[in-house]
C-alpha positions as CSV (number, residue, x, y, z in Angstrom):
1,M,3.0,-2.2,0.9
2,Y,5.5,-3.3,-1.8
3,A,4.6,-0.4,-4.1
4,D,5.5,2.1,-1.4
5,L,8.9,0.4,-0.8
6,L,9.6,0.3,-4.6
7,A,8.6,4.0,-4.9
8,Q,11.0,4.9,-2.1
9,R,13.8,3.0,-3.8
10,V,13.1,5.0,-7.0
11,V,13.1,8.3,-4.9
12,D,16.4,7.4,-3.4
13,L,18.0,6.7,-6.8
14,V,16.6,10.0,-8.3
15,E,17.7,12.1,-5.3
16,G,21.2,10.5,-5.4
17,A,21.7,11.5,-9.0
18,A,22.8,14.8,-10.5
19,F,20.9,16.0,-13.6
20,P,22.7,17.9,-16.4
21,H,19.3,19.5,-17.5
22,L,16.0,19.8,-15.7
23,D,13.6,19.8,-18.7
24,P,11.1,16.9,-18.5
25,T,12.5,14.9,-21.4
26,S,16.1,15.0,-20.1
27,V,14.9,14.2,-16.5
28,I,13.0,11.1,-17.7
29,S,15.9,10.0,-19.9
30,V,18.4,10.2,-17.0
31,I,16.0,8.4,-14.6
32,A,15.4,5.6,-17.2
33,L,19.2,5.1,-17.4
34,L,19.6,5.2,-13.6
35,L,16.8,2.6,-13.1
36,A,18.0,0.3,-15.9
37,G,21.5,0.5,-14.4
38,A,20.1,-0.5,-11.1
39,G,18.4,-3.6,-12.7
40,F,14.9,-2.3,-12.9
41,V,12.6,-2.9,-15.9
42,T,11.4,0.4,-17.4
43,V,8.9,1.3,-20.1
44,R,8.9,4.7,-21.7
45,D,5.7,6.4,-22.8
46,Y,3.4,3.7,-21.4
47,A,0.0,4.0,-23.0
48,L,-2.8,4.2,-20.3
49,G,-5.7,4.7,-22.8
50,G,-7.9,7.7,-23.3
51,G,-4.9,9.6,-24.8
52,D,-2.9,9.4,-21.6
53,R,0.7,8.3,-21.7
54,L,2.8,7.7,-18.5
55,P,6.3,9.1,-19.2
56,L,8.0,6.2,-17.4
57,L,6.8,3.0,-15.7
58,V,9.3,1.0,-13.6
59,A,9.1,-2.5,-12.0
60,E,11.3,-5.1,-10.5
61,P,12.6,-7.6,-13.0
62,F,10.8,-10.8,-13.5
63,P,10.0,-13.0,-11.5
64,R,9.9,-10.5,-8.7
65,V,7.4,-8.1,-10.3
66,E,5.0,-7.2,-7.6
67,A,4.4,-3.6,-8.3
68,S,4.8,-1.0,-11.0
69,I,5.6,2.6,-10.3
70,G,4.7,5.5,-12.6
71,I,7.3,8.3,-12.7
72,V,5.9,11.8,-13.6
73,P,8.1,14.9,-14.1
74,A,7.0,18.1,-12.5
75,V,10.2,19.9,-13.2
76,S,8.8,22.5,-15.5
77,A,6.2,24.1,-13.3
78,S,4.7,27.0,-15.3
79,P,1.4,28.8,-15.7
80,D,0.7,26.3,-18.4
81,S,0.9,23.4,-16.0
82,P,-0.5,24.5,-12.6
83,A,-0.7,22.2,-9.6
84,E,-4.3,21.4,-10.3
85,A,-3.4,20.1,-13.8
86,L,-0.7,17.8,-12.2
87,T,-3.2,16.6,-9.6
88,A,-5.8,15.7,-12.2
89,R,-3.2,13.9,-14.3
90,L,-2.0,11.9,-11.3
91,A,-5.6,10.9,-10.5
92,R,-6.0,9.6,-14.1
93,Y,-2.7,7.7,-13.9
94,A,-3.6,6.2,-10.5
95,Q,-6.8,4.7,-12.0
96,H,-4.9,2.5,-14.4
97,P,-4.4,-1.1,-13.2
98,A,-0.7,-1.2,-14.2
99,V,0.1,1.7,-11.8
100,D,0.6,0.6,-8.2
101,G,2.4,3.7,-7.1
102,L,3.5,7.1,-8.4
103,V,6.7,9.2,-8.0
104,V,6.6,12.9,-9.0
105,V,10.0,14.3,-9.8
106,G,10.5,18.1,-9.4
107,A,13.3,20.6,-9.3
108,G,12.4,21.5,-5.8
109,A,9.8,21.1,-3.1
110,G,6.4,22.1,-4.5
111,P,4.4,25.1,-3.0
112,V,1.7,22.8,-1.7
113,P,2.4,19.5,0.1
114,M,1.4,16.5,-1.9
115,P,-0.9,13.8,-0.5
116,R,0.6,10.5,0.5
117,T,-1.9,8.7,-1.8
118,V,-3.9,9.5,-4.9
119,G,-7.0,7.4,-5.5
120,G,-5.6,4.8,-3.1
121,V,-2.2,4.6,-4.9
122,P,0.9,5.6,-2.9
123,L,2.5,8.9,-4.0
124,R,6.1,10.0,-3.4
125,A,8.0,13.1,-4.4
126,A,11.6,13.2,-5.5
127,I,13.8,16.3,-6.1
128,A,16.1,16.3,-9.1
129,T,19.3,18.2,-8.5
130,L,20.9,20.2,-11.4
131,R,24.6,19.6,-12.0
132,T,26.6,22.0,-14.1
133,V,28.6,20.3,-16.9
134,G,31.9,21.7,-18.0
135,P,33.7,24.9,-16.9
136,T,31.6,27.4,-15.0
137,H,33.6,30.5,-15.7
């Protein structure tokens, strides 16, 4: 229950922000800054074992830590990273005991609706909005 609420708070923060770039590294960096500014505890490149690293793990600050949410960028959908690869990656992440929920951040709604859970772990989607920086003409 708490993981789903925390995941929704993360989604609200992400969708309320404007991103200067939509490459995965920039998106994760901006999200980490947003979450830290909101008082959350974040860990970048959290090692899950087996060679997997979660780009960003977020939790409420101690002593309220009741859930940890993994944040996964899906902003660079390309033939090299099809939806099946993302789904397999999410399933691996969901198996780790530190991950109580997942948020996938994309540049738009995906072509296929995402399930509400992956391996029993709540899954939410957030849309990152591009903001142009500087003069546009």
